[in-house]
VEXDREN-2710 file (C-alpha; in Angstrom, 1 decimal):
% VEXDREN-2710
k/r/px/py/pz
1/MET/2.1/6.8/-66.6
2/ARG/3.6/6.7/-63.3
3/GLU/5.8/8.7/-65.4
4/SER/4.3/7.6/-68.6
5/GLY/1.7/5.1/-69.0
6/LEU/4.5/2.7/-69.7
7/SER/5.7/1.8/-66.3
8/PHE/3.2/0.3/-63.9
9/LEU/4.1/-3.3/-64.6
10/GLU/4.7/-5.9/-61.9
11/ARG/6.3/-9.3/-62.3
12/PRO/3.6/-12.0/-62.4
13/SER/3.6/-15.3/-60.5
14/ALA/4.4/-18.5/-62.3
15/ALA/0.7/-19.2/-62.6
16/LEU/-0.2/-15.9/-64.2
17/LEU/1.5/-14.1/-67.0
18/GLY/0.9/-11.0/-67.0
19/SER/8.1/-0.2/-57.8
20/PHE/10.2/2.1/-55.3
21/LEU/9.2/2.5/-51.7
22/LEU/10.4/5.8/-50.8
23/CYS/10.3/6.6/-47.2
24/SER/12.4/8.7/-45.0
25/VAL/13.5/8.4/-41.4
26/GLY/13.8/11.0/-38.7
27/PHE/16.2/10.9/-35.8
28/THR/15.9/11.5/-32.1
29/LEU/18.6/13.2/-30.0
30/CYS/18.5/12.0/-26.4
31/GLN/20.1/14.4/-23.9
32/VAL/20.7/13.6/-20.2
33/GLY/19.3/16.4/-18.1
34/GLY/20.7/15.2/-14.7
35/PRO/20.9/12.1/-12.5
36/GLN/17.2/12.3/-11.7
37/SER/15.8/12.8/-15.2
38/ALA/16.3/12.4/-18.9
39/ARG/14.8/14.4/-21.7
40/ALA/14.3/13.1/-25.3
41/GLN/14.3/15.8/-27.8
42/THR/13.0/15.0/-31.3
43/GLN/14.4/17.1/-34.1
44/ALA/11.9/18.0/-36.8
45/VAL/12.4/16.1/-40.0
46/GLN/12.7/18.2/-43.1
47/PRO/10.1/16.9/-45.6
48/LEU/11.3/15.7/-49.0
49/SER/10.4/17.8/-52.0
50/ALA/9.7/17.0/-55.7
51/ASN/13.3/17.4/-56.8
52/ASP/14.4/15.0/-54.0
53/VAL/12.5/12.1/-55.5
54/SER/12.5/12.9/-59.3
55/TRP/15.9/13.7/-60.8
56/LEU/15.9/15.2/-64.3
57/PHE/19.3/15.6/-66.0
58/PRO/20.0/18.6/-68.2
59/ALA/19.6/17.9/-71.9
60/PRO/23.1/17.5/-73.4
61/THR/24.0/20.1/-76.0
62/ARG/27.9/20.3/-75.9
63/ALA/30.7/17.8/-76.2
64/GLU/31.6/18.5/-72.5
65/ASP/28.1/17.5/-71.4
66/PHE/28.9/13.8/-71.9
67/ALA/31.1/14.0/-68.7
68/ASN/28.0/14.7/-66.6
69/LEU/25.8/11.9/-68.2
70/ILE/25.5/8.3/-67.1
71/SER/25.6/5.6/-69.7
72/MET/23.8/2.4/-69.1
73/GLY/26.9/0.6/-70.3
74/ASP/28.8/2.1/-67.3
75/LEU/26.2/1.3/-64.6
76/THR/27.2/-1.9/-62.8
77/THR/26.7/-3.6/-59.5
78/PRO/28.7/-6.3/-57.6
79/ASN/28.1/-9.9/-58.7
80/PRO/26.1/-11.6/-56.0
81/GLN/28.3/-14.8/-56.2
82/ASP/31.7/-13.0/-56.6
83/PRO/31.9/-9.4/-55.2
84/THR/35.2/-8.9/-57.0
85/LYS/33.2/-8.9/-60.3
86/ARG/30.7/-6.4/-61.5
87/ASP/27.5/-7.0/-63.5
88/PRO/25.6/-4.5/-65.6
89/VAL/22.2/-3.4/-64.1
90/TRP/20.8/-3.7/-67.7
91/SER/22.0/-7.2/-68.5
92/PRO/23.0/-8.1/-72.1
93/ALA/20.2/-10.7/-72.1
94/ALA/17.5/-8.1/-71.0
95/PHE/18.9/-5.5/-73.5
96/GLY/18.8/-8.1/-76.2
97/GLN/15.2/-8.9/-75.4
98/PHE/14.4/-5.2/-75.4
99/LEU/15.8/-4.8/-78.9
100/ALA/14.1/-8.0/-80.1
101/ILE/10.6/-7.0/-78.8
102/ALA/11.0/-3.5/-80.3
103/ALA/11.8/-5.2/-83.7
104/SER/9.0/-7.9/-83.3
105/PRO/5.4/-8.0/-84.6
106/ALA/4.4/-6.7/-81.2
107/ALA/5.7/-3.3/-82.3
108/LEU/3.6/-3.3/-85.4
109/VAL/0.5/-1.2/-85.0
110/ALA/-2.6/-3.1/-85.9
111/GLY/-4.2/-2.3/-89.2
112/THR/-1.1/-0.3/-90.4
113/GLN/2.3/-0.8/-91.8
114/ASP/3.8/1.3/-89.0
115/ARG/6.3/-0.3/-86.6
116/ILE/9.2/0.7/-84.4
117/GLY/12.6/0.6/-86.2
118/LEU/15.5/1.5/-84.0
119/PRO/18.5/3.1/-85.7
120/ALA/21.8/1.2/-85.7
121/ALA/23.2/3.6/-83.1
122/ALA/20.6/2.5/-80.6
123/GLN/21.6/-1.1/-80.9
124/SER/24.5/-0.5/-78.4
125/ILE/23.8/-0.4/-74.7
126/ASP/26.6/2.2/-74.4
127/ALA/24.5/4.7/-76.4
128/TRP/21.6/4.7/-73.8
129/HIS/22.0/7.4/-71.2
130/ILE/19.9/8.3/-68.2
131/ALA/17.7/11.3/-68.7
132/GLY/15.8/10.9/-65.5
133/VAL/15.4/8.9/-62.3
134/ARG/12.1/8.6/-60.5
135/MET/11.3/7.2/-57.1
136/ASP/7.8/5.7/-56.4
137/PRO/6.5/4.3/-53.1
138/GLY/4.1/2.1/-55.0
139/ALA/2.9/1.6/-58.5
140/PRO/0.3/1.7/-60.0
141/GLY/-0.8/4.3/-57.4
142/LEU/-0.8/5.2/-53.7
143/SER/-4.5/5.6/-52.9
144/ASP/-6.0/3.0/-50.6
145/GLU/-8.3/1.8/-53.5
146/LEU/-5.4/1.3/-55.9
147/ARG/-3.2/-0.5/-53.3
148/GLY/-6.1/-2.7/-52.4
149/ALA/-6.7/-3.7/-56.0
150/PHE/-3.1/-3.9/-57.3
151/GLY/-0.8/-4.2/-54.3
152/GLN/2.1/-1.9/-53.7
153/SER/5.1/-2.3/-56.0
154/PRO/7.9/0.2/-55.0
155/GLN/10.1/1.2/-57.9
156/ILE/13.1/3.1/-59.1
157/ARG/12.5/4.0/-62.7
158/LEU/15.1/5.1/-65.1
159/ILE/14.2/7.1/-68.2
160/VAL/16.9/6.4/-70.7
161/GLN/17.5/7.7/-74.2
162/PRO/20.2/7.1/-76.9
163/VAL/22.8/9.8/-77.3
164/ILE/25.5/9.6/-79.9
165/ARG/28.5/11.8/-80.7
166/ASN/28.5/13.8/-83.9
167/ALA/31.7/14.2/-85.9
168/ASP/32.6/17.3/-84.0
169/GLY/32.1/15.6/-80.7
170/SER/28.8/17.2/-79.9
171/PRO/25.9/15.1/-78.6
172/ARG/22.8/14.2/-80.6
173/VAL/19.8/12.9/-78.7
174/LEU/18.0/10.3/-80.8
175/ASP/14.2/10.6/-80.9
176/THR/13.3/7.6/-78.8
177/ALA/13.1/6.7/-75.1
178/ALA/12.9/3.7/-72.8
179/HIS/11.7/3.1/-69.3
180/LEU/13.5/0.6/-67.0
181/ILE/11.5/-0.4/-63.9
182/TYR/13.4/-1.8/-61.0
183/ALA/11.0/-3.2/-58.4
184/PHE/11.5/-3.7/-54.6
185/THR/8.9/-6.2/-53.5
186/ALA/8.8/-9.0/-51.0
187/GLY/6.4/-11.6/-52.2
188/PHE/2.7/-11.4/-53.2
189/ASP/-0.7/-11.4/-51.7
190/ALA/-3.6/-13.2/-53.4
191/PRO/-5.4/-11.3/-56.3
192/ALA/-8.1/-8.9/-55.3
193/GLN/-10.5/-10.7/-57.7
194/ALA/-10.4/-14.0/-59.5
195/GLY/-8.4/-13.7/-62.7
196/CYS/-6.4/-10.7/-61.7
197/PHE/-2.6/-10.6/-61.0
198/PRO/-1.3/-11.4/-57.6
199/ARG/-0.7/-8.2/-55.6
200/PRO/3.0/-7.4/-54.8
201/LYS/4.0/-6.5/-51.3
202/PRO/6.6/-3.8/-50.7
203/ASP/10.1/-4.6/-49.4
204/LEU/10.2/-2.1/-46.6
205/ALA/13.6/-3.1/-45.3
206/ALA/15.4/-2.4/-48.6
207/PHE/13.9/1.1/-48.7
208/SER/14.7/2.2/-45.3
209/GLN/18.3/2.3/-46.4
210/ILE/17.5/4.0/-49.6
211/VAL/15.5/6.7/-48.0
212/GLY/18.2/7.5/-45.5
213/GLU/20.6/8.0/-48.4
214/LEU/18.2/10.3/-50.3
215/ASP/17.7/12.3/-47.2
216/ALA/21.4/12.5/-46.6
217/LEU/22.1/13.5/-50.2
218/ARG/19.5/16.4/-50.0
219/THR/21.1/17.5/-46.7
220/ARG/24.7/17.5/-48.1
221/LEU/23.6/19.5/-51.1
222/GLY/21.9/22.0/-48.8
223/ALA/25.0/22.3/-46.7
224/GLY/27.2/23.1/-49.7
225/GLN/29.2/19.9/-49.4
226/LEU/29.1/18.9/-53.1
227/GLY/30.2/22.3/-54.5
228/THR/31.1/25.8/-53.8
229/GLY/27.8/26.7/-52.2
230/PRO/24.5/25.3/-50.9
231/ILE/21.9/23.9/-53.3
232/THR/18.3/24.1/-52.2
233/THR/15.7/21.6/-53.4
234/SER/13.0/22.4/-50.9
235/ASP/9.8/23.8/-52.4
236/THR/11.4/24.3/-55.9
237/PRO/9.2/23.5/-58.9
238/LEU/10.0/20.3/-60.8
239/GLY/12.5/20.7/-63.5
240/VAL/16.1/19.8/-64.1
241/HIS/17.6/19.0/-60.7
242/PRO/19.1/22.2/-59.2
243/GLY/22.3/20.3/-58.3
244/LEU/22.7/19.0/-61.8
245/ARG/22.0/22.4/-63.3
246/ASP/24.6/24.1/-61.2
247/PRO/28.1/23.8/-62.8
248/THR/29.8/23.8/-59.4
249/THR/27.9/20.7/-58.2
250/ALA/26.9/18.8/-61.4
251/SER/30.0/16.6/-61.6
252/ASN/30.0/15.6/-57.9
253/LEU/26.2/15.0/-57.9
254/ARG/26.5/12.9/-61.0
255/GLN/29.0/10.7/-59.1
256/GLU/26.7/10.5/-56.1
257/ILE/23.7/9.5/-58.3
258/LYS/25.7/6.8/-60.1
259/ALA/27.0/5.4/-56.8
260/PHE/23.4/5.4/-55.4
261/LEU/22.0/3.5/-58.3
262/GLU/24.8/1.0/-58.3
263/ARG/24.2/0.3/-54.6
264/HIS/20.5/-0.4/-55.1
265/LEU/19.8/-1.6/-58.7
266/SER/20.6/-5.0/-60.1
267/ALA/19.6/-7.0/-63.2
268/GLN/17.6/-9.2/-60.9
269/ARG/15.4/-6.3/-59.8
270/LEU/14.5/-5.2/-63.4
271/SER/10.9/-6.1/-63.6
272/ALA/9.5/-4.3/-66.7
273/MET/10.6/-2.2/-69.6
274/ALA/8.9/0.0/-72.2
275/ILE/9.8/1.9/-75.4
276/MET/8.5/4.9/-77.2
277/GLY/10.0/4.9/-80.6
278/LEU/9.6/5.8/-84.3
279/PRO/9.5/3.8/-87.6
280/ALA/13.0/3.4/-89.2
281/GLY/14.2/6.7/-90.7
282/ALA/10.9/8.5/-90.1
283/PRO/10.0/11.5/-87.9
284/ALA/6.6/10.1/-87.1
285/PRO/4.4/8.4/-85.8
286/TRP/5.2/7.7/-82.1
287/ILE/4.7/4.1/-81.1
288/PHE/4.4/2.8/-77.5
289/VAL/5.1/-0.8/-76.4
290/SER/5.4/-2.2/-72.9
291/MET/7.3/-5.2/-71.8
292/GLN/6.8/-7.5/-68.8
293/GLY/9.4/-9.6/-66.9
294/VAL/8.4/-13.2/-66.4
295/PRO/10.1/-15.8/-64.1
296/PRO/11.4/-19.1/-65.4
297/GLY/8.8/-21.7/-66.4
298/VAL/6.1/-19.3/-67.5
299/VAL/6.9/-18.9/-71.2
300/PRO/8.3/-22.0/-73.0
301/GLN/10.4/-19.9/-75.3
302/LEU/12.1/-18.3/-72.2
303/PRO/13.0/-21.3/-70.0
304/ASN/15.3/-19.0/-67.9
305/GLY/12.7/-16.2/-67.7
306/GLY/12.9/-12.9/-69.4
307/PHE/10.7/-10.3/-71.0
308/VAL/7.6/-10.5/-73.2
309/PRO/5.4/-7.7/-74.8
310/VAL/2.3/-6.7/-72.8
311/HIS/-1.1/-6.2/-74.3
312/GLY/-2.3/-2.6/-73.8
313/PRO/-4.5/-2.7/-70.6
314/ALA/-6.7/0.1/-72.0
315/LEU/-6.9/-1.3/-75.6
316/ASP/-9.0/-4.1/-76.8
317/GLY/-7.1/-7.0/-75.3
318/GLN/-5.4/-8.1/-78.5
319/GLN/-3.0/-5.2/-79.3
320/PHE/0.4/-4.5/-77.9
321/ALA/1.3/-1.2/-79.7
322/GLU/-0.4/2.1/-79.6
323/MET/0.4/4.9/-82.0
324/LEU/0.2/8.7/-82.1
325/ASN/0.0/10.2/-85.6
326/PRO/1.2/13.7/-86.4
327/VAL/-1.1/16.8/-86.9
328/GLY/-3.2/16.5/-90.1
329/THR/-3.6/12.7/-89.8
330/THR/-7.0/11.1/-89.1
331/PRO/-7.3/9.4/-86.7
332/ARG/-4.5/10.7/-84.5
333/VAL/-4.5/7.7/-82.1
334/VAL/-4.5/4.1/-83.4
335/PRO/-5.9/1.7/-82.3
336/ALA/-8.7/3.6/-80.6
337/PRO/-8.3/3.3/-76.8
338/HIS/-11.0/2.1/-74.5
339/PRO/-10.2/3.6/-71.1
340/ASN/-12.0/2.7/-67.8
341/ASN/-10.9/5.7/-65.7
342/LEU/-14.3/6.9/-64.9
343/ALA/-15.4/3.6/-63.4
344/ALA/-14.7/2.3/-59.9
345/ILE/-11.2/1.1/-59.3
346/THR/-10.9/-2.6/-60.4
347/CYS/-8.0/-4.9/-61.0
348/GLN/-9.6/-6.2/-64.2
349/HIS/-8.1/-4.9/-67.4
350/ALA/-7.3/-6.0/-71.0
351/ALA/-3.8/-7.3/-70.3
352/LEU/-5.1/-10.2/-68.2
353/GLN/-5.3/-13.7/-69.6
354/VAL/-9.1/-13.2/-69.7
355/ALA/-9.4/-9.6/-70.7
356/GLY/-11.9/-7.5/-68.9
357/PRO/-14.1/-5.6/-68.3
358/PRO/-15.7/-5.9/-71.8
359/ILE/-15.3/-2.7/-73.9
360/ALA/-19.0/-2.1/-73.8
361/GLU/-18.9/-1.9/-70.0
362/ARG/-15.9/0.4/-69.7
363/ARG/-16.4/4.1/-68.7
364/GLY/-13.6/6.6/-69.4
365/SER/-12.0/9.3/-71.4
366/SER/-8.8/9.7/-73.3
367/THR/-7.0/12.4/-75.1
368/ALA/-8.0/10.7/-78.3
369/ASP/-11.4/12.3/-77.6
370/LEU/-9.8/15.7/-77.7
371/PHE/-7.8/15.0/-80.8
372/ALA/-11.1/14.2/-82.5
373/ASN/-13.0/17.1/-80.9
374/PRO/-10.8/19.8/-79.3
375/ALA/-13.7/21.5/-77.6
376/PRO/-12.6/24.0/-74.9
377/ASP/-15.6/23.2/-72.8
378/GLN/-14.9/19.5/-72.7
379/ALA/-11.1/19.7/-72.4
380/PRO/-10.7/20.6/-68.7
381/GLY/-12.7/17.6/-67.5
382/VAL/-10.7/15.2/-69.7
383/LEU/-7.3/16.7/-68.9
384/ASP/-8.0/16.8/-65.2
385/LEU/-9.0/13.1/-65.3
386/ILE/-5.8/12.1/-67.2
387/ALA/-3.6/14.1/-64.9
388/ASP/-5.0/12.6/-61.7
389/PRO/-2.9/9.5/-60.6
390/ASP/-5.7/8.3/-58.2
391/ARG/-8.1/8.0/-61.1
392/SER/-6.0/7.3/-64.2
393/HIS/-3.2/4.7/-64.2
394/PHE/-1.6/2.2/-66.4
395/PHE/-4.3/-0.4/-66.1
396/ASN/-7.2/1.9/-67.1
397/THR/-5.7/4.6/-69.3
398/ASP/-3.8/4.4/-72.5
399/CYS/-0.2/5.5/-72.9
400/VAL/-0.8/8.2/-75.5
401/SER/-3.2/10.0/-73.1
402/CYS/-0.6/10.4/-70.4
403/HIS/2.0/11.6/-72.9
404/THR/-0.2/14.3/-74.5
405/ASP/-2.4/15.9/-71.9
406/THR/-0.1/18.8/-71.0
407/ARG/0.5/19.9/-74.6
408/LEU/-3.2/19.6/-75.4
409/GLY/-3.9/21.8/-72.4
410/MET/-1.5/24.4/-73.7
411/GLU/-3.0/24.3/-77.2
412/ILE/-6.7/24.0/-76.4
413/LEU/-6.9/26.0/-73.2
414/LYS/-3.9/28.2/-73.8
415/LEU/-2.2/27.2/-70.5
416/THR/1.1/28.8/-69.9
417/SER/1.8/27.4/-66.5
418/VAL/1.3/24.2/-64.6
419/PRO/1.4/24.0/-60.8
420/GLY/4.5/22.4/-59.5
421/VAL/6.4/22.6/-62.9
422/ASP/9.1/25.1/-63.8
423/PRO/7.6/26.8/-66.9
424/ALA/11.0/26.6/-68.6
425/PHE/10.5/22.8/-68.9
426/LEU/6.9/22.6/-70.2
427/PRO/6.8/20.9/-73.6
428/GLY/7.7/23.5/-76.2
429/SER/6.0/21.9/-79.3
430/SER/3.0/19.7/-80.1
431/TRP/5.4/16.9/-81.1
432/ASN/7.1/16.9/-77.7
433/VAL/5.6/13.8/-76.0
434/ARG/8.2/13.5/-73.3
435/ASN/6.8/13.3/-69.7
436/PHE/10.2/13.5/-68.0
437/GLY/13.1/13.4/-70.4
438/TRP/14.7/15.1/-73.4
439/SER/12.8/16.1/-76.6
440/PRO/15.0/16.5/-79.7
441/PRO/14.5/19.9/-81.3
442/THR/11.9/20.7/-83.8
443/GLY/13.7/24.0/-84.0
444/GLY/16.4/25.1/-81.5
445/HIS/18.1/23.0/-78.9
446/VAL/17.0/19.7/-77.4
447/GLN/14.7/20.4/-74.5
448/ALA/14.5/18.8/-71.0
449/THR/10.7/18.4/-70.4
450/VAL/8.3/18.0/-67.4
451/THR/4.6/17.6/-67.8
452/ARG/1.5/18.0/-65.6
453/ARG/1.1/14.3/-65.2
454/THR/4.6/13.9/-63.9
455/ALA/4.2/16.7/-61.5
456/ALA/0.9/15.2/-60.2
457/GLU/2.5/11.8/-59.7
458/THR/5.5/13.3/-58.0
459/ALA/3.3/15.4/-55.7
460/ALA/1.4/12.2/-54.7
461/VAL/4.8/10.5/-54.0
462/VAL/6.0/13.4/-51.9
463/LYS/2.7/13.6/-50.0
464/PHE/2.7/9.9/-49.2
465/ILE/6.3/9.8/-48.1
466/ASN/6.0/12.8/-45.8
467/ALA/2.7/11.9/-44.3
468/GLU/2.9/8.1/-44.1
469/LEU/6.6/7.3/-43.9
470/HIS/8.8/10.3/-43.1
471/ALA/7.1/11.4/-39.9
472/LYS/6.9/7.9/-38.6
END
């Protein structure tokens, strides 16, 4: 959510254990009309569009496609103490904790023997490649109610997946994914209610520079400066980025994206991670686990700070992992989620030290309801609720819901199109639970995927940027 249900985490204060401000700037051209007068002429700012703030890479299918991918092992930034040195933006310590949590009891689904088991190839940071990049002015959402309850945590989120070389040099996308959340915040406000997390404040200065670069990149593409002709992103449905899809611009745009990320990301900004993985050697079930960054002094086992697993905010307050079983298994979702997405927005949730609100007082719906009873008359209400980022977010809705609503709509309601999504990138099978990334084939080629939830979140981001930040 906010791409997946995995990525609305903020770094807590030392007292409480538990993204990307995207704005754009216009410019004014002042022209002197004569010695007695001056005229200021403001040039209209071209609004940003979906593909300007959400970048999906083509799914790799050929050996030569590696040249246009970005490995996390190659993504570095200058060392803050010694600019002649470079540090990875996914540090060895954070990567090691990511692997350790994925292999820990936190990734064991309660009441089952199912747990995440990453293959040996995924134990190397070099294997993890960027499938998508998403900009967000503020997780967990942009409505006044959500910012009032949770603050505004601007983020750049990376969706990364392991890709290995086959014996013939061709790529093979492994069936797992991770989210890396880099936050741009400037301190905290007091919690909205007693017992809730402090509310992060956005670092506006850091993002003014970022927005200018995004705007300039869009303009250069449109002017044909990165290839043999212009690439238009305005008013194009969300899918693989047009500049990454075009062979004349793909290499140059890849270099621009890599340089952009290296200018703005750092290991110090990494505030949360998440994984969606499978048991060792098995094609099912899907298992979701989120991870929270904590500062030094919070967890005795991490004296220098680091990452810990996060209880599912829409579960029962005790469980870390949630599981989606394949078709033919009952129940499909374990443990049963307890969403609160039909209640008034509240900062209380089950990941707090004192979990709340109690399950009996929660009001909400999840796709687990539709797996149990796929009634066509009930599906529209549930799916509309899950896809609405103002009503459903990480702290009141479970991860499985936000990863399955689009495909359920296609199967129950026979949907063949989703507003704002290029139909070529809708999930092609019931086991494709990617929201913005690559789904290995159940037949045919690996598929780059975009869902309704992602399109709705991206539309909210674009609307907020253009109305609240771009014009101002």
